[in-house]
N, C-alpha and C positions, 0 to 999 in steps of 0.2 A: 229175452229180457230176464234180468235177475230179479229174484224175489226179495221183498222187503221184510219177510218173516225171518226170525232168528234161525240160525243153522249151527250145527255142531262142528267144531274144528279143534282137533287135538285136545279133547276133553273139556274144552271151553265153548261156551255158546257165543256165536258171532251175532252181535246185535248193535244197532245204532247207538252212538253215544247219547246219553240223556234218557235212555229208555231201558236201562238195565234193572233187573230185579235185585233187591238188596235185603239182607236180614235186618238192617238198621231201619226199622219202621218208626212211624210216629209214636206208636205205643211204647216202643223201646226207648225212645228219647226221654220219656218221663218215668219209666218203670223204676221204682225204688230210688229215684234220683233225688238228691238233696243238694242244695246250694250252700257251700261252706262260706260264711261271711266274715266272722270275726273270731279272734283267738284271745283267750285270757289265761293267765296263770295266777291261781289264788295266792294272796300275799303271804300267808303263813305256811305255804306248802313246803314240805321237807322231802328230800330224797329224789326230787325230780320226776315224780310220778303223777302229779296233779295237773290236769289241763281242763279248761272249759272252752266252749265255743258256741257260736250262734249259727244255727243251720236253717235254711229256707226249705220248707216242705211244700212243694208244689201240689202234692196229693192232698194237702189240707187247705186248699184254696189260698196258698201262698202265705201260710202262717210261719212266723219265725220262732224257733224254740231255742232256749238257752240250756245247754247240756254240760254235764260235769262228770269227769271220771278221775279216780284216784289210782288207776292201774295202767294208764297209758293204753287203754283199750276201750273202744266204744261199746263193746259187749257188756261192760259193767257200768256204763254211763247211766246217770239219772237225770231227769229233766227238772231243772231248777224252776222253769216257768210253769210248772204244774199242769201241763197239758192243755191249758185254756188261755194263757196270756200270750200276747204277740210281742216278742222281744225285738222290737224294731223301733227306730227313731225316724222322725221326719224333719229334723232340723236341717235347714238348707234344702229341703224337699228330697234330696238324694240320700239323706240319712247317714248311717254309720255311727259308731260310738254309742251303741244302744245299751251296753252293759259294762260293768267294772267290778273288780274285786276289792273289798274294803280291807282295812288293816287286820281285822280279825278273821279274814277268810270268807266272810259272808259276801253275798252279791247284791248289787242293785242293778235294776234294768228298767228301761222305759217300755211301757205297754202302749202299743199303737192301736187305736181304734177310732172310729169316727165320732164318738161321744166325748172322749177325754183322752189325755195323754199323761196318764199317771206314771209316777216312778215308784217301783216296789223294791222292798228289801227282803232277801230270803237267806236265812241261815241254813246250814246243812240239815236236811231232813225236815224242815219246817215249811209251812204254807207261806207263800209270799204275802207281804203286807204293804198296803199303800202308805207311803211316807210323805208325799207332797200334798199341800193344800189343794182342795178341790177347785179346779179352774180349767175348763175345757179349752181356754184360749192360750194356755202356757204349755210350751214343750221344752223338754230337757234332753241333752245328749252330750257326748264327748266328755265323759266323766274322768276326773283325775283324783284318785283317792289319796288321802293323807298317809304318809308312810308309817305313822305310829298311832294316830288317833282314829279309832274305829268309827267314830261318828262324824267325821269331817270328810267332805268330798267336794272338789271343784266341779263345775258343770257350765255348759253353754246354755243359756236360757233364750228361748225365742218367743216373743210376746206377740200374739195375733189378736189382741183385743181390738185393735183397729186393723182389720184384715185386708189390707191392700198392699201391693208390693212396695209402695213408697212409705208406708207407715208401720210395717212390721219392724220390731226392735230386737236386736240381738245383744246380749250382755253376758259378762262373766259373773257367776254367782258362786257363793259358798253355801253348800247344804250342811246345816247342823242338825244331825239326826239324833241328838241326845234326848229329844222329846218328839212326840207325835201329835200333829203333823210336824215335819221338819221345819226349822226356821230357815228362810231363804234370805241370805245377805247379799246384796248387790255390791260387788267389788269394783267392777268397771261397767258403767251403764253405756249402752249403745245409743245410736241416734237414728232418727228417721232420715230418709234419703234426702229430703229437701233441706235439712238442717246443716249449717256450716260447721266446720271443725278446723282446729289448728293442726296442720300436718305434723308438726313436731311435738305435739302433745300426746299423752298416753291414752286419753279418754275419747269418748264420743266417736267411736268407729262404727262403720256399717256391719262389719263382720269380725268375729273372733273364733279362734280354734286353738287346740293344743295347750290349754291351760293346765299346767302340771306343777306339782310340788317337787322341790329338790329332796334328795334322800334324807337330809336333816330336818326337813319340814319348815325351814326358815324362809325359803325363797319360792317365788312363783314365776314361771315363764309363760309366755303366750305369744301367739301370732295374730296380727290384725291387718285389715285392709279396708279400703273404701271403694265405693262405686266411682268410676265404672270399671275398676280393675277386677280381676279374678285371681284366685290364690296361686296361679302359675305365671302371672304377669308382674305383679308389683305388690309386695307385702312388707310388713315390718315385724321385727322380733324384739320383744321387750322382756325385761326381768324387773322384779321388785321384791321388797321384803314384806312378808305378811305380819301385820301388827294386830295382835289379839289382846292388847292390854285391857281393852274393854270387850269382853266376849260378846256383848250385845251389839257391838259396832265394829266388827273386824274391818280392816282396811289395808290397802296396798300402799306402802310408802317408798319413797326414793325410786320411782319408776325410771328406768334407764333403757334407752334404745340401743340395740347392738347394730353397728354398721360395719360393712366390709367395703374397703376401697375397691373400685372397679379395676380390673386388670387392664393393662395397656392393650388397646386394640379390640377390647371386648365389644364396644360399640353400643350396647343397650343402655338407654336412658333409664329404664325401669330395672328393678332388681328384686329377685325373689329370695327370701330367707324362710325356710320351712323345716318341718319335721324335727323340732327340738327334742333332744333326749338327754336326760341327766346321766352323767357317768357314775360309776360305782366308786365310792370313796375308799381309799385304803384304810382310813380311820373314820368310822361313822360319826365320831364326836367332833370332827373338824368343822370349823366355821365355814371354810371355803368349799365350794362345790364347782365341779367342772360341767359345762354345758356344751353338748355337741349339736350341730345343726347343719343343714345344707344351704348352699348359696350359689347362684349362677353368675357370680362376678367374673368368672373366667369364660363364660359362654356355655358351661355345663354345670349341673348341680353337684358340685364337689363338697366334700366334708370340711367343716371348720370346727373350732372349739374356742371357748373362752372360759375364764375363771371368774366366779362371782363370790364376793366376800363382803363383810360388814366392817367399816372403819369405826362406826358408832351406831347407836340406835337410829340415827337419822340419816346416815350416809351409807351408800352402797358403792362398793368398788368393783368395777367390771373391767377386766383386762382387755387389751386390744385383741380382736379375734385373729387366730392364726390357722392356716391351712393344716389339716391333719397329715396329708401326704406331702412329701418334699417337693413334688412337681405336679402341676395340674394334669388331669387326665380327661380324655374326651368321653366320659361316661357320666350318666346321671345316677346319683346315689339315692334319689327319692322320686316317687311317682307323683303326678298331679293330684291334688287333694280334692277330688270330686266328692268324696265322702269323708267323714270324720274318723279319727282314731287310726289313721294309717300307721304302719310301723315297718319301715324298709331297712332298718338296721337297729342293732341293740348292743348294749355293753354286757359282756359276759363276766368281766372282772375289771379291776382298775387298769389293767394293761391290755385288754383285748376287746376288740369290736368284731362282730360278725355283720356283714353288710350284703346288700344286693346292689348290683349295678347293671346298667343296660349296655348291651352290645347290639346296636340296631334294634331289632324287634325281640331280642332274646334277653332274658334276665339271667344273671350269673350270681353265684354266691362267692364270697371271699372273706378273708380274715385280715384284720389290720392289727399288728403288734404295735402298741403305742410307745413302747420303749425305743424301738428302732422302726419308725413308721414306714411301712411298705405294704402294698396290696398283694396278698397271697391268694391267687385264684383257687377255688375248690372245684375239683372235677366231680360233677354230679349228673344224674340223668335228667335234671329239671331244666326247663326253659322259661318257666314263669314262677315267680316267688313273691310272697307278700305275707304280712302279718307275722313278722318275726318276733318271738317272745323268749326271754331267757328262762331256762329251767335251772341249770347249775352253771358253774364256772366252765364246764366243758360240754354243755349240751343246750340245745334250744329247740323250739317247735316253730313250725311255719306252715302256711298253705302253699303247696307246691304242685306243679303240673308238669307232666312229661309230654313228649310229642305224641305218644301212643297210649297214654293212660290219663283218665280224668283227674281233676284236682283231688288232693288228699291232704289231710292234716297229718304231718309226720314229725317225728322226733329225730334229730341228727346228733349223734354222739361223736365228738371230735377226738376222742382218745385214740392214739396210735396213728393218726393221719400223717403227722410229720414224717414218720419213718417210711410211709408208703407214697410219698410224693404228693400228699394232700388229695388223694383220690378217695372219694367217699364210696366205700364198699357196701354191699347189701347188709352186711353185719352191723354197719354203723347206723342203719335206718330202721326206725320202728314206725309202722303205719298205725296211727291212732284211729282214724276215721276216713273212709273213702266217700267221695260224693256219689260214686256209683261203682258197683262190683261187676259190671257187665264185661269188662275186659279182663279183670283179675280172675274171674271165675270161668272165663272162656266162652261166655255167651256171645261175645263178638270176637271173632277170630282176627288176629292182627293182620292177616292177609287181606282184609277188607279196608285197612286203615292207611290213609295217606299222610305222609309227614310234610311239614312246611319247608319250602325252600325260599330263602330271601333273594330278591332280585333288585337290581337298580335299572332304571330306564330313563331315556332322555325326555325332557319336558322343556317348557318355555315359561319364564317368569312374566308377570304382567308388563314389565318394561321391555319385553322382547328378547332379553338375554337368555342364552341357552343354560339349562341347569339339569340336575339329576334328581329324581325322586325315587321313593322306595315302595316295595310291595312284597307280599308273601304269596306264593303260589302253591296250591295243593292240587296235584294232578289226579286224574281219575284212577281209581284202583278198586278192583273187584276180582277175587280169585276165580270166579265162575264165568266171567265174561271177557270178551275181547271185541273191539270194534272192527269193522271192515277195513281192509288194507287201503291206505291212502287217505283215510279220513282223520280229522282232528276234532277234538271235543268242543262243544259250546262252553263258554266261560261265564260263570256268575261272579260279577264284581261285587263284593260285599263291602259296603262303605261304613266305616265306624262312625259312631255318634260323637258328640262333644260340641264342636268339632275338635277342641283341644284335647285329644286323646290319641289312642293308637291301637292297632291290631297286634296281637301277640302270637307267638309260635306254639303256645300250649294246646293240648288236645281239646277239641271241641266236637262233641258228638253231632251237633247240628251241621258242622262242616262236613263230617264224614257221611252224613245223610246224603249230601249232594255228590261227593266224590265217588261213593260206592254205587251211585246210579249212572255214572259216566259223565258227570259234569266236572269241568275244571273249576276251581274256586280261586279267585284272586282277591286278597284283602289289601286294599290300597292304603298305604300310609302317606297320604298326600302332604304337600307343603303345609305346615301348621300342626302336623302331628307331633306328639311328644316322644322323647327318647332319643332324638337326633340333635339336641342342642338348641340353644336360644335362637341362633340365626335361622335355623330351619323352622322353629316354632313361629317366628315373626314373619314368615312368608305369607301368613294368612292375615296379618294385621292390615285392616282396611281393604282386604281382597277376598273376603268370604263370598262365595258364589262365583269367583273367578279362578283363583289358584286351585282350589279343590276340584273344580269341574275340569279345568285344563289338564290337571294331573291324571284324573280318571280317564279322560279321553286319550291322553298320551299313553297310559298303560294299556288301553284296549288296542290302540294302533300298534304298539310294540309287540304285544302277544299275538296279534293277527298278522304280523309281518315275518319275513324270513330272517330278520335280525334277531329274533327271539331264539333261534335254534343254532346260533353260532357256537364255535368251540370255546370262546371266552365270554365271561360276563361283561356287561357294559362298563362296569367299574374298572376292569382290567385293561381296557383298550387305551391306546394313546389318544391325545386330543385330536389328532388328524383322523384316526380311525373312528372316533366318536362322531365327528362331523360327517363322515361318510355314512355312518349308521343313520344319523338324522335325515340325511338326504334320501337314503334308501326307504326309510319308513314313510316319509312324505310322498315319495314317488309311488310306492305301493298303495298308499291310502288314496291317492288321486286315481290310480288305475282301478282300485276296488270300487270306488264310487262310480266308475264308468261301466261297471258290469250290471246287467239287468237279467234276472232269472225269472222266467215265467213258467209255472207248472200247472197242468190241468189236463183232464181227459186222458190221463195215462202217458202224456208226453211232456216234453220240456223244450223250452226255447231260451238260449243264452245269447245275449247281445252284448258286444264289447265295443265301446267307442274308443277311438284313438285320442288320448289326452295329451300326447306329446305335441310340442309346439310345431306348427306347420312350417314355420320359417326360423331357421337357426343361423348361427354364424357361418356355417359352411354354405348355406343357401345364399347368404349375403355376398360371400366371396365369389361363388360361382355365378350368381345372378349379376353381380357387378361386372364380372368379366364378360358375360354375354352382352350386357348393355354397352359396355365399352367397345366391344367388337362391332356392335351395331352403329355406334357413334362414329367409329373409324370408317365404317363402310359408307355412312351417310356423308361424311366430310370429304373423303379422298376419292371415292369411287367415280363421281362425275368427271373430275379432272383426268383421272386415269383413263376413263372411257374415251374422252375426247383426244387425249394424247396418243393413245394406242388404237384409235379407230381403224387405221389402215391395216392393222393386224387381225381385226375381228371380222369373222365372216359376215357377209352382207345381211344374212337372215337374222343375225343377232345384233346388228349394228343399229344404235339409236341415233337417228339423224337429227333429232330435235332435242332441245333442253328438256322438254316435258318427257320425252322418251327416256332420257338418261335418268331423270328423277324417278320414273316408275321402276327402272331397273335397280336404282339405288335403294328404294323403299323395299323392293322384294328381297334384295340381298340382306338388308338390315333385319327384316322379318325372319329370314332363314337363319340368321345368326342367333336370334333369341328363341325361335320356335322349339328347338330340341329341349332346351331347359324347361320351358313352360310345359311341354308335353310330359316331361318326367315328373314335374310337380303335380300335374293333373292326374297322374297315375297313383298318387298317394291314397292309401286305404284309409277311409274315414270310419267305417263301421263294418264289422264282421259278425255274422250270425250263424249259429249252429242250432238247428231245430230237429229234435227227435220226434218223428211223426209215427204214431203207432200204426202198424200194418203196412207202412210204406217204406220207411227208412230214415236216412239222415239228410236233411237239406242244408247245403252250404251256400251262404250268400255273402257277397262282398260288394260294398259300395265304395266307389272311388270318386274323388272330386278335387277341384282346385280351390283352395281356401284363399280368399282375398278379403282383407279388411273384416274378418269375422263372419264372412258369408261364403257359402259353397256355390261354385259355378261349375259348369261342365260335368254335372253329376251323372253317373251311370252305374247301374247295378247288374251284377251277373249272378246267376244261381244255377245250381245243379243238384240232382238227387242221387244219393248213394243208396241203392236198393237194400232193403233190410236183410235179405238173405246173404248178402256179401259182407256184412259187417261182422268182423271176428273179435275185435278187441279195441279198447281205448285205454291208454296209459300215459304216464308222465315220463318223457325221455330226456336224455341229455345229448347235446351236440355242440359243435364248434361254430362260432361266428366271429370272423376275423381272428383275433388272438385270445378270445375268452370263451369259457364254457357257458352255454345257455341251456335253460330248461324249457321244454315245450310240450304241448299236448299232441299226442299222435293217435290217429285212427288207423287201425289195421283192417284192410279189406281183402277179400278173396278175388284173385285174378287167375282164372283157369285153375291149374293145379297148384299155383303158388299164391303169394300174398304180396301186398304193397303197403308201405307205410306212408301215410299222408299227414303231414303236419297241419294242425288246425290253428287258426288265428296267426298264420305265419306273416301276414302283412303288418300286424301290429306288434307281435312278439312281446307279450306281457311278461312281467317278472314272475318269479316262482310262486309267490304268495297268491297272485291272481290266477296263475295256472292251476294251482291246487284247488282254489275255490271253484273254478269252472269244472275241474275234474270231479269234485264231490257232487256237483249238480248233475253232471251227465252220467256218471257211473251207475246211478240208480236206475237208469233207463236204457243202458247199453250193456252188451255182454262184456265181462271183464275176466279174461282168462290169464292175466299176468300172474306169475308165481313169485317174482322177485319182490322184495320189500320196497314199497313206494317211498320215494324221498320225501321227507317231511318238510313242508314249506313254511310252517309256522307252528307255534305251540297250541294255538286256539283257532277256531273257525271265525274269521272276521265277519262272517254273515250271521253268527249266532252269539253275539256279545250281549249279555244280560246284566242288569244292574239292580242291586237291592240294598236297602239301608233303612235304618230307623232313626227317628229324631233328627239331629243335624245331618246324619247320613241320609235320611229320607229327603231332606232339603237338597242335598247334592244330587241325589237320584233325579228329583223333579227338574232341577236346573239343567242337568246334563241332557235330559230328554227334550227340554225346550230349546236349548242353545245348540245342541248337536243332534238333531232329530234322526240322522241317518247312521250314526255310529252304533247305537244299541238297538237290538231287536225286540226289547221288552224291558219293563221295569216293575219293581215292587217297592212301594213306599209304606213303611210302618210308622205311624204317628209322625210323619214328616212335616216340616215347616213349609207352608206354601206362600205365606205373606209375612215378610220381614216386619212390616209395620204392625200387623196384628201381634206378632211375637213380642215386639217391644211394648205393646200396650197391655197384653194379657198374661205375660209370663209371671212366674213367682219371683220373690225378692232376689234370691241368689243369682238368677240369670236375667233379671229385668233390665240391666244395663250392659249385659254381656255383648249384645250385638253392636253396641256403640263403637267399641274398639275394633271389632271384626269388620265393620262396614265403613267406618271412618267418620262417624258422627251420629247425632240423634236424627230421628225422622224429620224434625223441624229444620235441622241444619243441612241435611242432604236428602231432601225428599225424592229427588229424581233417582238417586242411587237405590233407595229402598224400593221404589216402584220398578225400576228396570231390572233389578236382580230377583224380584219375587216371581216364582213360577205361576202364581195366581194370575198374573197379567200377561203371561206368555203361554198359557195353557193351550191356546189354539194352534201353537206350533208343534205340539206333541203329535208325532206320527206313530210311535211304537205303542203297543198295547200296555196299559198301566193298571196295576192292581193296588188298591188303596186299603190299608188295614188301620183301624183306629179304635181307641178305647173311649167310652162315653165319659169317664171321670178323669180324663187327663188334665192335670193342672199346668204342666210344662208346655205342651203344645195342645191347646184346647181343640175339642171336636169341631168348633166353628171353622177352623182352618181347612179341614178336610171337606166339610160341607160346601164351602164356597168354591173350592177347587172342582168338585163334582158339578156344581152349577155351571161353571165355566166350560167344562167338557161337554155338557149337554148343549149349551148355547152354541158351541162350535160344531155341533152336528155329529159328535162322536157317539157310536152305538154302544149301549150298555151290554156287557157280556162278551162283546167282541173287542172293542177298543178300550173299554174300561170296566172295572168292577169295584164296588165299594162295600166293604164288610165292616160292620160295627160290632164291638164286643162290649156288652152291657157290664157295667161295674168295673171295667179295667181302667187303670191309670196309665202312667207313662212307663211302658214296659209291661208286657203281659205276664201275669203270675199264676193265673188259674190254669191247671193242667189241661183241661178240655179246650181252653182257648188257645193255648200254645200249640196243641195238637192240630186244631182246626186251621190255625194260621199257616202252619207248615204245609199241610195238605193243600190249602188254597194256593200257595205259592208253587208247589210242584205241578199241580194241574194247570196253572196259568202258563208256566213255561212250556209244558208238553203240548197243550191244546191250542195255545194262542201265539206262541213265539218261535217254536222250532219247526 
C-alpha cells in the first residue's frame, strides 16, 4: 500500500492537493497591508507632484486615513486626518467620496464614527476642524469642490432623522464654509420612498450622485435615480445653472435632462447615464462647457459628450449628445457605482482623455484624441484600474493592480509613448504607494503566485436556451510542492457579491493563499455580472437565485469534466462542437452521480451504476426484428408443418392442431430468446473493493431491465489476492473506431503480468475513470512512471463553494438546490431569506431585490419563499460554515440565526455538518485584522477537516 505522507520527488515534496504548506500565512495576509480606497489631487497643485489618497488600515481596527504627499512618494506623506479621525463615509452604506480638495488646496473629509458623522476641513499642517452643524443623523459624502471659490463645495446629504429605509432622504446640498459652522443650502431635496415624483422633473429623487461644478463654476451636473432601480440599471443625467444672486438662497435654475436615443437593436427599456466628467476648456473664460459621460444606449457603457451654455440668465442650452468614438465598441468605459466618487476616465487636456475600459474581466487603459477620435490602447502591466486623476496634461495617477502584484497608487507619464507604440515602460511609471510590499520586497516569491486565466463555459438560461458564461481560473502553484500523478485539485468557487458586480483578474493575496496550498480557485462571473454588456447584466433580472446558481453549477460541471482540458477554449469551438461539449458534460455529470466511494478501516469500495439507457434505438430495431420473426413463425409455421408433414420424421411430427401450436410457440420463443438473453447480460452495477490484508474484490451485477425494474438479477464476484496486485493506472485502447480511456489493474501471473480492465462492462468516460482512479490509487500500489492523462481541470468530487453577501446567498442556494454538486460551502454574511432582506436592508438596497426577483414580497410571495435558502435548509447535504458580523446592517445577523435554527431542526450536527462563527462589532465585510485572520483560518480548517 502507498503512504499518504508527503514524499520528496525531484526536489519537490509530493503531497495531496489542498494540504500543501505555504509561506502565505494568515498573518502575512494582513502584515503591513493597507487598502487603497480613493485618490485626490489638490486643486492648486503645480508640477504634478501632489497626490492625496484614503487608505484603509486593518491594523488600526479598520480606520481610514487621509494621506498627502508633495513628492510622489509615500515616504514623505503626512496624515491629513491627524491620526485619530476616520476618513470614511457611509452614504448609501457602501460609502466612497469621503474626501475632496477645495480650491485653495485644503481638504475636507467625512469622519465616520457611531456618535456623529462630522465633516472636517484641514489646511496644510493644521489640525482638522469640524465645519458642519452638530447633528448625528446627517451624513455627507461625494464632495464636489467649486473650481475657484475655496469656501463652496457640493455634497450629497443623507438624512437619517427618521432612520428607516423608506424614510431616509438623500439630497444635493451646497456647503458654504465662509463661516463656522458651514451653511448648508439644499439645492435638490430628495424624497422618501413612499412619496410620488414626476419622472421628467428634476427634483424629489430617491438618490443623487456625481454633483459637480463645471470648470467655469456656472453649471452643475448630477446623476439621479429612483427606487426600485439601481445606478447600473436606470439613471438620469441632469445639468443646471447655479444662481447665487442671493447668496443666502442659492438655487439651480433651468434644469435640463440629457437623453441619448437608444441604438437600433439595443433592446433595453431602461438606460444608464453615469460618471459625468467636465472637459478641460481651451479658454477658461468661455461660457460653454463640455460634459462627458457614459451611457449604455448601444448595450455597453460607451462615452458620449454634450455642450452646455447659457442663452440668457434664465435659459440653458444643451446640445444633443454625441458619441465620442465614431463607432460603438463592446467595452464598458465605467464601472457600476456601488460607491461614490468613482473615476474611470479623466480629461488631461482639451483634446485628450485617458480612459479605462473592460475586456471581459480585465481592465485596460487607453487614450482618446478628441481631434480625431479613436481609442488608442496603452500596453501596461495592469489588469485592474480605477480612481484616475489628472496631474498634468501628460500625466495622471490611478489605483492599478497587476496579476502578480498588489494594488498600488501609481503615476503614469505619457511622454514618449507615441514613438514606442504606446507601450508603457517602467521608466514611465512612478509608484507612489503600495498596498503591500510583500511581493516587491521579495517576501513572497512569484514562484508561489498563480495568474488568472479567463474561461468561457456552457450554461443554460432559465428559458432552457443554451448560453455561455464566464469565469476566472487560478490554478494551484507552489514552487515546493507537487501533487501525486493522476490527481487533480479541489476547486474553491468564489462567488462575488453584488450580485451586480464582477470578479477581476488583479492580484489578490487571499486567492494566492488558496492556490499556494494546492487549491484551484474559480471566480464565477455568472449571468448578471458587470463588464460583459447590458444583455449579460439583464440575465439576472427576475432570475436571482436561478441564473447565478445554474451558472455556478455549470462551471463546476465544466471544470470537473474532460471538456475543460480540450485543446481549444469553449469560445473557439463551432456551434456543433459546442453542442457536443454540452452533451459530454451532461453525460459525465450523470456518470459522476452514479459513482459511490466508501472509505474506512484502511480500505476503499467504489461502486459504479450504469446510467446509460437500457433500451436504445438499436435495441428497438433488433428487438423488433426478433418479435417480427416470432410473429412470422406463429403465423406461417402451423400451415407449413401441415403441408410438409410427410417430409418430417414421425418422432417430430405433430399429429394434432395442439401439437402444431406447441411447436409454433417453441419456435417463436427460440426466435426471441437469444436477444432477451443478451439484454439480460447487461451490466447494471460494478464494484471494486480494496480489502486490507486480502486484496481486491471485483463484483459485477447483471440484470434485465424492464419498465424501470430489474429482473433475472445475478451477481458474480472474485477476489484478486493482495500479493498479486502490481499496479493500477489509466490506459488507452480502441473500441470500434474510437479511442477510449479505461482503468486497468495489473496483476502478477507466474513470472509475467496480466492487464485486467476494471468497469469494462460499463465503460465510463475519462472524467469518471479519473475520479475512480483517484479513489483507488491511495489504497493500491501505483508503479506507473508515465504521466497520467488529465481527465479534468478539477476534481469533480471536491468542488467547494464560498461567497459573501449576495455571493453567500448564491452559495446557500446552490447547496440547497444542487446538494450533490459541491462537497462543502462557506457563507460570509450571506442572505438566507429574501423576504427578510427586503424588510431589513438599508435604503440603498431596500428595493434592489424587486427587480432581481421580479416583484415585491407582496406581489410574488411564492418566489421569495421558494428561492430563500432558509426554507430549503433541510436539503443541504454538504458541510456548511457560516460567518457573520453582529453589526451588519446590509444582511442582519437575524438571517444567519434563523438559518442555523433550521439546520438544527433538520438534525444536522454542529461541528460536522455546520458551524456558526459570530464576529462581535463587525458589519458587512470584516475590517478588523484579527477577525479577517480568524475567518480565513476557519475556512481553511473547514475545507481540510470536513470536506476533503
